[in-house]
C-alpha positions as a LaTeX table, in Angstrom:
\begin{tabular}{lrrr}
\hline
Residue & $x$ (\AA) & $y$ (\AA) & $z$ (\AA) \\
\hline
Met1 & 49.09 & 99.38 & 65.80 \\
Lys2 & 52.12 & 101.26 & 67.18 \\
Arg3 & 51.30 & 104.31 & 65.07 \\
Ile4 & 47.74 & 104.55 & 66.41 \\
Ala5 & 48.94 & 104.09 & 69.98 \\
Ala6 & 51.54 & 106.83 & 69.53 \\
Leu7 & 49.00 & 109.26 & 68.11 \\
Leu8 & 46.61 & 108.58 & 70.97 \\
Cys9 & 49.38 & 109.19 & 73.49 \\
Val10 & 50.16 & 112.54 & 71.87 \\
Val11 & 46.49 & 113.49 & 72.00 \\
Leu12 & 46.28 & 112.65 & 75.68 \\
Leu13 & 49.54 & 114.38 & 76.58 \\
Ile14 & 48.67 & 117.68 & 74.94 \\
Gly15 & 45.10 & 117.57 & 76.23 \\
Leu16 & 43.50 & 117.83 & 72.85 \\
Ala17 & 40.06 & 117.09 & 74.17 \\
Gly18 & 37.27 & 119.08 & 72.59 \\
Cys19 & 33.58 & 118.53 & 72.19 \\
Thr20 & 31.46 & 119.09 & 69.14 \\
Gln21 & 28.59 & 121.52 & 69.16 \\
Thr22 & 25.24 & 119.86 & 69.68 \\
Gln23 & 22.76 & 122.41 & 68.33 \\
Thr24 & 22.45 & 124.56 & 65.22 \\
Glu25 & 20.31 & 127.63 & 64.62 \\
Glu26 & 17.92 & 125.48 & 62.59 \\
Gly27 & 17.30 & 123.25 & 65.60 \\
Leu28 & 19.33 & 120.35 & 64.21 \\
Arg29 & 21.88 & 118.62 & 66.41 \\
Lys30 & 25.38 & 118.75 & 65.04 \\
Leu31 & 27.30 & 115.50 & 64.53 \\
Val32 & 30.89 & 115.39 & 63.29 \\
Leu33 & 31.93 & 112.37 & 61.24 \\
Ser34 & 35.57 & 111.64 & 60.44 \\
Glu35 & 35.79 & 109.45 & 57.33 \\
Val36 & 39.00 & 107.68 & 56.45 \\
Val37 & 38.94 & 108.92 & 52.83 \\
His38 & 36.41 & 110.56 & 50.51 \\
Ser39 & 35.48 & 107.84 & 48.06 \\
Val40 & 32.58 & 106.51 & 45.98 \\
Phe41 & 33.18 & 103.39 & 48.08 \\
Tyr42 & 30.92 & 105.03 & 50.69 \\
Ala43 & 28.08 & 105.78 & 48.28 \\
Pro44 & 25.21 & 104.86 & 50.67 \\
Gln45 & 26.45 & 107.49 & 53.13 \\
Tyr46 & 26.56 & 110.18 & 50.43 \\
Val47 & 23.09 & 109.18 & 49.25 \\
Ala48 & 21.89 & 109.72 & 52.82 \\
Met49 & 23.58 & 113.12 & 52.86 \\
Glu50 & 22.30 & 114.30 & 49.48 \\
Leu51 & 18.71 & 113.09 & 49.97 \\
Gly52 & 18.39 & 114.74 & 53.39 \\
Phe53 & 18.13 & 111.54 & 55.43 \\
Phe54 & 20.28 & 113.01 & 58.21 \\
Glu55 & 18.15 & 116.14 & 58.41 \\
Glu56 & 15.07 & 113.90 & 58.64 \\
Glu57 & 16.67 & 112.46 & 61.77 \\
Gly58 & 17.36 & 115.93 & 63.21 \\
Ile59 & 21.08 & 115.84 & 62.40 \\
Asp60 & 23.33 & 118.51 & 60.95 \\
Leu61 & 26.17 & 116.32 & 59.66 \\
Glu62 & 29.68 & 117.69 & 59.30 \\
Val63 & 32.17 & 115.43 & 57.53 \\
Asp64 & 35.94 & 115.67 & 57.86 \\
Val65 & 38.39 & 113.52 & 55.90 \\
Gly66 & 40.98 & 111.84 & 58.10 \\
Asn67 & 43.13 & 110.31 & 55.34 \\
Gly68 & 43.95 & 107.35 & 57.57 \\
Ala69 & 42.13 & 105.12 & 60.05 \\
Asp70 & 44.58 & 106.14 & 62.78 \\
Lys71 & 43.69 & 109.81 & 62.30 \\
Cys72 & 39.94 & 109.07 & 62.31 \\
Met73 & 40.28 & 107.07 & 65.50 \\
Thr74 & 42.32 & 109.83 & 67.12 \\
Ala75 & 39.66 & 112.40 & 66.19 \\
Val76 & 36.99 & 110.39 & 68.03 \\
Ile77 & 39.15 & 109.55 & 71.05 \\
Ser78 & 40.16 & 113.22 & 71.39 \\
Gly79 & 36.56 & 114.46 & 71.20 \\
Asn80 & 37.06 & 116.26 & 67.88 \\
Ala81 & 34.60 & 113.95 & 66.13 \\
Asp82 & 31.57 & 111.99 & 67.25 \\
Val83 & 31.86 & 109.10 & 64.80 \\
Ala84 & 34.67 & 107.53 & 62.78 \\
Leu85 & 34.16 & 105.70 & 59.48 \\
Cys86 & 37.14 & 103.41 & 59.01 \\
Gly87 & 38.29 & 99.82 & 59.32 \\
Thr88 & 37.41 & 97.69 & 62.36 \\
Glu89 & 41.12 & 97.18 & 62.98 \\
Ala90 & 41.40 & 100.74 & 64.35 \\
Ala91 & 38.99 & 99.91 & 67.16 \\
Ile92 & 40.65 & 96.55 & 67.85 \\
Tyr93 & 44.05 & 98.20 & 68.22 \\
Val94 & 42.72 & 100.69 & 70.77 \\
His95 & 41.04 & 97.91 & 72.75 \\
Ala96 & 44.38 & 96.10 & 72.82 \\
Glu97 & 45.97 & 99.19 & 74.41 \\
Gly98 & 43.71 & 98.76 & 77.45 \\
Arg99 & 41.93 & 102.13 & 77.34 \\
Glu100 & 38.90 & 102.63 & 79.54 \\
Asp101 & 36.75 & 104.64 & 77.11 \\
Val102 & 37.03 & 102.21 & 74.21 \\
Pro103 & 35.63 & 102.46 & 70.68 \\
Ile104 & 32.37 & 100.69 & 69.96 \\
Val105 & 31.39 & 99.51 & 66.47 \\
Phe106 & 27.67 & 100.21 & 66.02 \\
Ala107 & 27.11 & 99.94 & 62.26 \\
Gln108 & 28.73 & 98.43 & 59.19 \\
Leu109 & 28.74 & 100.02 & 55.74 \\
Thr110 & 30.79 & 97.86 & 53.38 \\
Gln111 & 31.33 & 94.11 & 53.15 \\
Arg112 & 34.10 & 93.86 & 50.59 \\
Ala113 & 37.40 & 95.62 & 50.08 \\
Gly114 & 36.89 & 98.68 & 47.91 \\
Asn115 & 40.27 & 99.02 & 46.28 \\
Phe116 & 41.67 & 97.71 & 43.01 \\
Leu117 & 45.09 & 96.71 & 41.77 \\
Val118 & 46.15 & 99.05 & 38.97 \\
Gly119 & 49.03 & 98.25 & 36.62 \\
Arg120 & 50.78 & 100.26 & 33.94 \\
Thr121 & 49.53 & 98.12 & 31.04 \\
Pro122 & 46.35 & 96.12 & 30.37 \\
Glu123 & 46.69 & 92.55 & 31.70 \\
Pro124 & 43.56 & 90.56 & 30.80 \\
Asp125 & 45.23 & 87.34 & 32.01 \\
Phe126 & 46.63 & 88.81 & 35.24 \\
Gln127 & 47.50 & 86.41 & 38.05 \\
Trp128 & 48.52 & 87.55 & 41.53 \\
Thr129 & 51.71 & 85.51 & 41.16 \\
Asp130 & 52.70 & 88.01 & 38.44 \\
Leu131 & 53.59 & 90.40 & 41.29 \\
Ala132 & 56.64 & 88.36 & 42.29 \\
Gly133 & 59.70 & 90.62 & 42.15 \\
Gln134 & 57.61 & 93.75 & 41.55 \\
Thr135 & 57.26 & 96.98 & 43.55 \\
Ile136 & 53.68 & 98.05 & 44.34 \\
Ile137 & 52.10 & 100.90 & 46.25 \\
Gly138 & 50.08 & 99.43 & 49.11 \\
Gly139 & 48.40 & 100.94 & 52.15 \\
Arg140 & 49.48 & 102.11 & 55.59 \\
Glu141 & 51.05 & 99.38 & 57.71 \\
Gly142 & 48.41 & 97.83 & 59.98 \\
Gly143 & 45.50 & 99.36 & 58.05 \\
Met144 & 42.83 & 97.37 & 56.27 \\
Pro145 & 43.93 & 98.19 & 52.68 \\
Glu146 & 47.40 & 96.83 & 53.39 \\
Leu147 & 46.24 & 93.88 & 55.49 \\
Val148 & 43.74 & 92.74 & 52.88 \\
Leu149 & 46.38 & 93.11 & 50.15 \\
Glu150 & 48.75 & 90.90 & 52.15 \\
Tyr151 & 45.89 & 88.46 & 52.83 \\
Val152 & 45.25 & 88.10 & 49.09 \\
Leu153 & 48.95 & 87.73 & 48.32 \\
Lys154 & 49.29 & 84.93 & 50.87 \\
Lys155 & 46.19 & 83.20 & 49.48 \\
Asn156 & 48.04 & 83.13 & 46.17 \\
Gly157 & 51.27 & 81.75 & 47.58 \\
Leu158 & 53.27 & 84.98 & 47.83 \\
Asp159 & 55.23 & 86.15 & 50.86 \\
Pro160 & 54.60 & 89.93 & 51.14 \\
Glu161 & 57.96 & 90.48 & 52.83 \\
Lys162 & 60.16 & 88.34 & 50.61 \\
Asp163 & 58.58 & 87.96 & 47.18 \\
Leu164 & 57.87 & 91.61 & 46.34 \\
Thr165 & 58.31 & 95.17 & 47.60 \\
Ile166 & 55.28 & 97.00 & 49.03 \\
Ile167 & 55.42 & 100.76 & 49.64 \\
Thr168 & 53.48 & 101.54 & 52.84 \\
Asn169 & 54.53 & 105.09 & 53.77 \\
Leu170 & 52.21 & 107.10 & 51.50 \\
Asp171 & 48.93 & 108.72 & 52.52 \\
Leu172 & 45.87 & 107.39 & 50.72 \\
Ser173 & 45.51 & 110.77 & 49.02 \\
Ala174 & 49.01 & 110.58 & 47.53 \\
Thr175 & 49.18 & 107.08 & 46.04 \\
Ala176 & 47.70 & 107.81 & 42.61 \\
Ser177 & 49.89 & 110.86 & 42.00 \\
Ala178 & 52.96 & 108.91 & 43.11 \\
Phe179 & 52.08 & 106.16 & 40.65 \\
Val180 & 51.62 & 108.64 & 37.80 \\
Ala181 & 55.02 & 110.13 & 38.70 \\
Gly182 & 56.62 & 106.73 & 38.16 \\
Thr183 & 56.61 & 105.06 & 41.56 \\
Gly184 & 55.97 & 101.32 & 41.50 \\
Ala185 & 54.84 & 98.91 & 38.81 \\
Tyr186 & 51.39 & 98.64 & 40.43 \\
Thr187 & 49.29 & 100.61 & 42.88 \\
Thr188 & 46.24 & 99.77 & 44.99 \\
Glu189 & 43.57 & 102.43 & 44.51 \\
Phe190 & 40.09 & 103.20 & 45.80 \\
Glu191 & 37.53 & 104.84 & 43.55 \\
Pro192 & 37.35 & 107.24 & 41.88 \\
Gly193 & 41.15 & 107.02 & 41.80 \\
Ala194 & 41.34 & 103.70 & 39.95 \\
Thr195 & 38.94 & 104.71 & 37.18 \\
Thr196 & 40.52 & 108.18 & 36.91 \\
Leu197 & 43.89 & 106.55 & 36.26 \\
Glu198 & 42.28 & 104.41 & 33.55 \\
Glu199 & 40.55 & 107.35 & 31.88 \\
Gly200 & 43.80 & 109.31 & 31.85 \\
Asp201 & 45.67 & 106.38 & 30.30 \\
Asn202 & 47.89 & 106.34 & 33.37 \\
Gly203 & 46.97 & 102.87 & 34.54 \\
Tyr204 & 44.66 & 99.89 & 34.11 \\
Val205 & 42.65 & 97.94 & 36.67 \\
Val206 & 43.96 & 94.38 & 36.59 \\
Ala207 & 42.32 & 92.89 & 39.71 \\
Ser208 & 39.79 & 93.61 & 42.45 \\
Leu209 & 40.85 & 93.10 & 46.05 \\
Gly210 & 37.17 & 93.03 & 46.96 \\
Val211 & 36.51 & 90.05 & 44.72 \\
Asp212 & 39.71 & 88.17 & 45.52 \\
Ser213 & 39.59 & 88.62 & 49.31 \\
Gly214 & 35.93 & 87.58 & 49.66 \\
Tyr215 & 33.43 & 89.06 & 52.10 \\
Val216 & 35.22 & 91.21 & 54.66 \\
Pro217 & 33.67 & 93.72 & 57.12 \\
Tyr218 & 35.85 & 96.38 & 55.58 \\
Thr219 & 34.39 & 99.68 & 56.79 \\
Val220 & 32.36 & 100.36 & 59.93 \\
Tyr221 & 31.06 & 103.25 & 62.01 \\
Met222 & 32.37 & 103.56 & 65.54 \\
Thr223 & 32.27 & 105.90 & 68.49 \\
Thr224 & 33.42 & 105.72 & 72.11 \\
Glu225 & 31.47 & 104.22 & 74.98 \\
Ser226 & 31.09 & 107.65 & 76.59 \\
Ile227 & 29.78 & 109.34 & 73.42 \\
Leu228 & 27.38 & 106.46 & 72.79 \\
Glu229 & 26.04 & 106.75 & 76.33 \\
Glu230 & 25.80 & 110.55 & 76.23 \\
Lys231 & 24.35 & 110.85 & 72.72 \\
Glu232 & 22.54 & 107.57 & 72.18 \\
Asp233 & 19.53 & 109.20 & 70.52 \\
Leu234 & 21.83 & 111.14 & 68.17 \\
Met235 & 23.69 & 107.94 & 67.27 \\
Gln236 & 20.34 & 106.22 & 66.67 \\
Gly237 & 19.32 & 108.95 & 64.25 \\
Phe238 & 22.67 & 108.65 & 62.50 \\
Thr239 & 22.24 & 104.88 & 62.14 \\
Asn240 & 18.69 & 105.34 & 60.84 \\
Ala241 & 19.98 & 107.69 & 58.14 \\
Ile242 & 22.73 & 105.28 & 57.10 \\
Tyr243 & 20.23 & 102.44 & 56.84 \\
Lys244 & 17.98 & 104.60 & 54.66 \\
Gly245 & 20.98 & 105.20 & 52.40 \\
Gln246 & 21.75 & 101.48 & 52.24 \\
Lys247 & 18.15 & 100.66 & 51.32 \\
Trp248 & 18.03 & 103.39 & 48.66 \\
Val249 & 21.22 & 102.18 & 46.98 \\
Glu250 & 19.97 & 98.60 & 47.04 \\
Glu251 & 16.74 & 99.62 & 45.30 \\
His252 & 18.14 & 101.93 & 42.60 \\
Thr253 & 20.32 & 101.66 & 39.52 \\
Ser254 & 23.95 & 102.65 & 39.32 \\
Glu255 & 23.04 & 105.65 & 37.16 \\
Glu256 & 20.44 & 106.84 & 39.68 \\
Val257 & 22.95 & 106.53 & 42.51 \\
Ala258 & 25.53 & 108.40 & 40.44 \\
Glu259 & 23.13 & 111.27 & 39.79 \\
Val260 & 22.39 & 111.64 & 43.51 \\
Ile261 & 25.99 & 111.57 & 44.77 \\
His262 & 27.47 & 113.65 & 41.94 \\
Pro263 & 27.62 & 116.84 & 44.09 \\
Gln264 & 30.06 & 114.96 & 46.34 \\
Phe265 & 32.33 & 114.27 & 43.35 \\
Glu266 & 31.86 & 117.24 & 41.04 \\
Glu267 & 35.26 & 116.67 & 39.42 \\
Thr268 & 34.01 & 113.26 & 38.20 \\
Ser269 & 31.39 & 112.95 & 35.47 \\
Val270 & 28.10 & 111.18 & 36.08 \\
Glu271 & 29.10 & 108.68 & 33.39 \\
Thr272 & 32.31 & 107.81 & 35.24 \\
Leu273 & 30.50 & 107.60 & 38.57 \\
Thr274 & 27.95 & 105.26 & 37.00 \\
Lys275 & 30.75 & 103.00 & 35.81 \\
Ile276 & 32.32 & 102.96 & 39.27 \\
Ile277 & 29.06 & 102.27 & 41.09 \\
Glu278 & 28.11 & 99.52 & 38.66 \\
Arg279 & 31.48 & 97.88 & 39.34 \\
Tyr280 & 30.89 & 98.08 & 43.09 \\
Gln281 & 27.33 & 96.80 & 42.82 \\
Lys282 & 28.37 & 93.80 & 40.72 \\
Gln283 & 30.81 & 92.66 & 43.38 \\
Asp284 & 28.24 & 93.12 & 46.18 \\
Thr285 & 30.28 & 95.79 & 47.94 \\
Trp286 & 27.66 & 97.38 & 50.19 \\
Lys287 & 25.79 & 95.85 & 53.07 \\
Thr288 & 22.03 & 96.11 & 52.82 \\
Asp289 & 21.68 & 96.51 & 56.59 \\
Pro290 & 23.98 & 98.07 & 59.20 \\
Val291 & 24.41 & 95.09 & 61.56 \\
Phe292 & 28.02 & 94.19 & 62.43 \\
Ser293 & 28.08 & 90.46 & 63.22 \\
Glu294 & 30.34 & 88.42 & 65.48 \\
Glu295 & 31.39 & 86.40 & 62.44 \\
Ser296 & 32.66 & 89.64 & 60.90 \\
Leu297 & 34.72 & 90.42 & 63.99 \\
Arg298 & 36.31 & 86.97 & 63.98 \\
Leu299 & 37.24 & 87.29 & 60.31 \\
Ile300 & 38.90 & 90.65 & 60.88 \\
Glu301 & 40.82 & 89.24 & 63.85 \\
Asp302 & 42.01 & 86.34 & 61.69 \\
Ile303 & 43.28 & 88.77 & 59.05 \\
Leu304 & 45.05 & 90.87 & 61.69 \\
Arg305 & 46.67 & 87.82 & 63.25 \\
Glu306 & 47.79 & 86.53 & 59.86 \\
Gly307 & 49.28 & 89.96 & 59.17 \\
Gly308 & 51.22 & 89.87 & 62.44 \\
Glu309 & 49.40 & 92.93 & 63.82 \\
Tyr310 & 47.40 & 91.33 & 66.62 \\
Glu311 & 47.39 & 88.24 & 68.82 \\
Gly312 & 44.31 & 88.46 & 71.01 \\
Glu313 & 40.61 & 87.76 & 70.74 \\
Leu314 & 38.01 & 90.29 & 71.87 \\
Ala315 & 34.67 & 89.49 & 73.38 \\
Tyr316 & 32.12 & 90.49 & 70.75 \\
Glu317 & 30.09 & 92.38 & 73.36 \\
Ala318 & 33.16 & 94.45 & 74.29 \\
Ile319 & 33.54 & 96.03 & 70.86 \\
Ala320 & 30.12 & 95.74 & 69.18 \\
Asn321 & 26.72 & 97.27 & 69.90 \\
Thr322 & 24.05 & 96.13 & 67.46 \\
Ser323 & 21.07 & 97.71 & 69.21 \\
Leu324 & 21.13 & 100.89 & 67.09 \\
Ala325 & 21.32 & 98.90 & 63.84 \\
Glu326 & 18.53 & 96.56 & 64.92 \\
Lys327 & 16.29 & 99.44 & 65.96 \\
Ala328 & 16.97 & 101.18 & 62.65 \\
Met329 & 15.81 & 98.09 & 60.77 \\
Glu330 & 12.64 & 97.95 & 62.87 \\
Ser331 & 11.75 & 101.64 & 62.59 \\
Val332 & 12.82 & 102.60 & 59.06 \\
Ser333 & 10.24 & 101.60 & 56.46 \\
\hline
\end{tabular}
């Protein structure tokens, strides 16, 4: 929470307020999305991109990778992006700082954690208690990957601060390479990182945080109140496109999804992508509609409180706007 607040203060102090272009030569309206990391975990979004669902809604989508929820949130607050794709916790932290132009969650993409615990050897009988005394690469302090990891550890009777060592100072983009270089006995990896480590004989998936943490509103789309008010029709088109992507993924096989999103992951074979997507589909990773519920908010707040990152309770109406998601479900056939 402190890191996000510090970044926002820097943004405000140096006046890093820009605004994205709203029109292209083709007549499409430009929308800049800052995603926390580029991962197969967000397959419905990439399906929407590759099948032209954004263009159907009059949107020229530009995607930047933030490599951290704090950076995505800062991009939106500063005006350098219209929408952030990251964990709900980023919005909650900003609300707790008392800002006037607060982030609003308007759509949800995933409903389970998307990362996996990777060890150095196969462990078919792995138990979370096996991590006692070990060093593992986790996520950024206060971010959802780390908070969910700690949530799972506590569910299994481990104290994250006393029973093991968790490395939290690495960017998401650097964890796999650090593990290959010898850091830690385990690492928590999103896809395609986890499967790539397996295929290179550099690691083995021993557990799924998505399965062991249960249903969690892990990744959502958010913007600020002012952007939502100024560009409501643009945000509606964006939500429509995301819902089309969700529906398409729900109705197609893992191989079909892999074929469509392969241009987003050219360094990964279609066969590997199929394996990854099948794994995600089996654990019910993706929401089939974009509505972010109050129950989801309360669960996230519970996880944040248990992780010692947050003490309050937000009014659902203060952080969530479901009108765009509900309209998308009514209008998209």
